N, C-alpha and C positions, 0 to 999 in steps of 0.2 A: 504493500500500500504506500502510495506517495505520501511524503510528510506534509503535503498540502491537500490531502483528501480528508474531508470531514464527514463522519457518519451522521445521518439524520434519522434518529430513532423516532418512529411515529406509530400511532394507532389512529385509524380513521374515525374513532370516536371523538378525537380532540379538535375542537374548533380553533384552538391556539396553534396547532400544527398547520391547519389550513391557512391561518394568517402568516405563519412563518414562511411558508412557500412563497408568498408574495414578496418577501424581503430578500430572497436569494440574489436578486439583481444587484444588491449592495455589496456582495462579496467580491474580494479581489479577483481579477481575471484568472489568476493561476490556481485558484482554489476549486477543487472538484467536490461536489456533493454526492455521497453514496446513500441512497435511501434504504432504510432497514425497517421493515414492518415488524412490530413487536406487539405482544398481547399485554395491554396495560393492566388488565385484571391480574395476570400472573405476577407482574412487577409489584403491584400494590400488595398482593397477598404475601409476597416474599418479605417486604419491609414492614408489614403490619399496618398499612395505611388504608384509608378510604378515599375514593375519588371525590373531587369537589361536587359533582352532581349527585353523590350519595349522601351529602350532608344537607339537610333541608334548608338551613339558614344560609347556605353558601350557593345553592343551586341557581337561583334566579340571578344573583350577583354575578356568577360565573358566565351565564348566558349574556347578560347585559354587557359585561366587560369585553367578551369576545366580539360581540357585534360592534361595540364602540371602537375597538382596535381595528376591526375589519374596515370600518368606514374610514379610519385614519389612513389606511393603506389602499383605499380604493376598492374594497370588497363589499358586496351587498350580501351579507351573510343571512342565510335562511335555514333555520333548524328543521330537522325532520320531525315528524309528529311524535316520535318516541325518542327520548334521550335520558340516560344512556340506553343504548340497544346492544344486543349481542353481536360483536363484530367478528367473531371467531372465523366463520366460514369465508367472509369477505377478505379477511387478512390472509387466510390460506391461499386464496386466489392470487394475491399480490406476492406472497412469499414464494409460492410454487412457480410463478412466472418470472421471478427475479425482476420485478417491475422497475423500470427506469423512471426518472423524474416526470416525464411526460405522462406516463400511465398513472403514476401516483397523483399527479395534479388532476387528471380526469376522475380518479376515484374520489378525491376530496370534493370536486365540483358536483359529483353525483349526490354526495351527502349534504354539503353545506351551501351549494348554489341552487341545486334542484330541490333540496330539502327532502331527501328520500333515505330511508333506513333499510339497508340490505340484509334484513334479518328474517325475511320470510322467503319461501321457495320462489315466489313470483318475482319479488324485488331482487333477490340474489341473482336470479337469471338475467334480469335487466341490468344489474350491476356488471355481471360478467360480460354481457354483450357490449356494454358501454366501454369497458376497458380492453375489450378485445381478447379475452381468454376463455377457454372452455370451462363451463360451470362445474364440470366433473373434477376439476382440480381441488374443489372444496373438500372432497373425500379422498384425495390422493395421499398415499402414505409419505411420499417424498415431500409433498407440500406441507403436510403436518409436521414432519421432522424439521423442515427448514424454519418454520415459524417457531417451534420449540427451541431450536438451536439459536435463533436470533434473540429470543427472549432471555434465554439462559446466559448468553454472552453479554447482553446488555446489563443484566444484573451483576455479572462478574466485573463489569466496567464501572459499577457504581451508579448506573442509571436508576432513578427512583420515580420518574414521571416522564410524561411526553408533552411537547416535543423535547428531545434532548439531542445535543450535538456533541459528538465524541471526536476529539482531534488528537492524533498521535504525537508524542514527543519523543525525545531521545531516550528517556528513561521509562516511558509508559504512555500516558494519555492525560488529557484534560477533558472534563465534562462540563457542559453548560446546559442548564435546564430552563426551559420555558422561552416563549417568544420575547419576554421581557429581559432575558439575558442575552439577546442577540447583539445588542450594542457592546456588551462585554466581550462576546466572541470576536466581534470585529476589532476591538481594541487589542485583544490577545493575538489575533492573526497579524496585526500590524507590529506588535512587539511581544514575541513569545516569552520574553523574560519578565513580563508584567508582574507576575505573582511572586517573583524572587526579590522584589523590592518593597519598601514601605509605600503605602499603608497596608499592603497585603501580606508581607512576609511573616509577621508575627501571628497571623490568624491560625496557623497550624498548631500553635502552642497554647491556644486558649483552652482551658480545661472545662469539663462539665461540672457545673456547680450543684445541680440537682437533676435527678432523672426520675420520671414517672414510671411506675410499674405497669 
């Protein structure tokens, strides 16, 4: 992998990932984005978290914020009638076809531009036709394995939510979570030593003062 390749870990459930796609034009010309479909539910379960749409007081706020940010970047976000929905089979289609950014963009447009949830047989079929892959991939063992592998690898990289951006370094990688961290990603790409200097350097040494059980 090139040291200027950034992995874009996404789940089509995420309206913020849809917004992030719009910002890729801001990346330096020598940076390549590699889209990686992951199952957000598996990531949240690993870290013991709940998604923002699963928290009643946070759900509407999340939807409003994503629509607001979408407007900021020229998107007319339209939510599907059900959210969160089960994205598993749709993600298998993307993982099994090794979907490039064009196909990923089409997938997000289906969900957050057309406002459709690919969680029924009919809508999954429409989703497959829209992105140009056979719907049979949803039950393909290799596609299932690819999605599991992507999710496990993302967890091993410290990914705890989507969208996340994972960029390789000489000693490992840096991970940036959320569309609101995109500006920090841009700053780090401009200066990969960013976190080695203050006011960032001491943050690794901050201890945990209290931990909830």
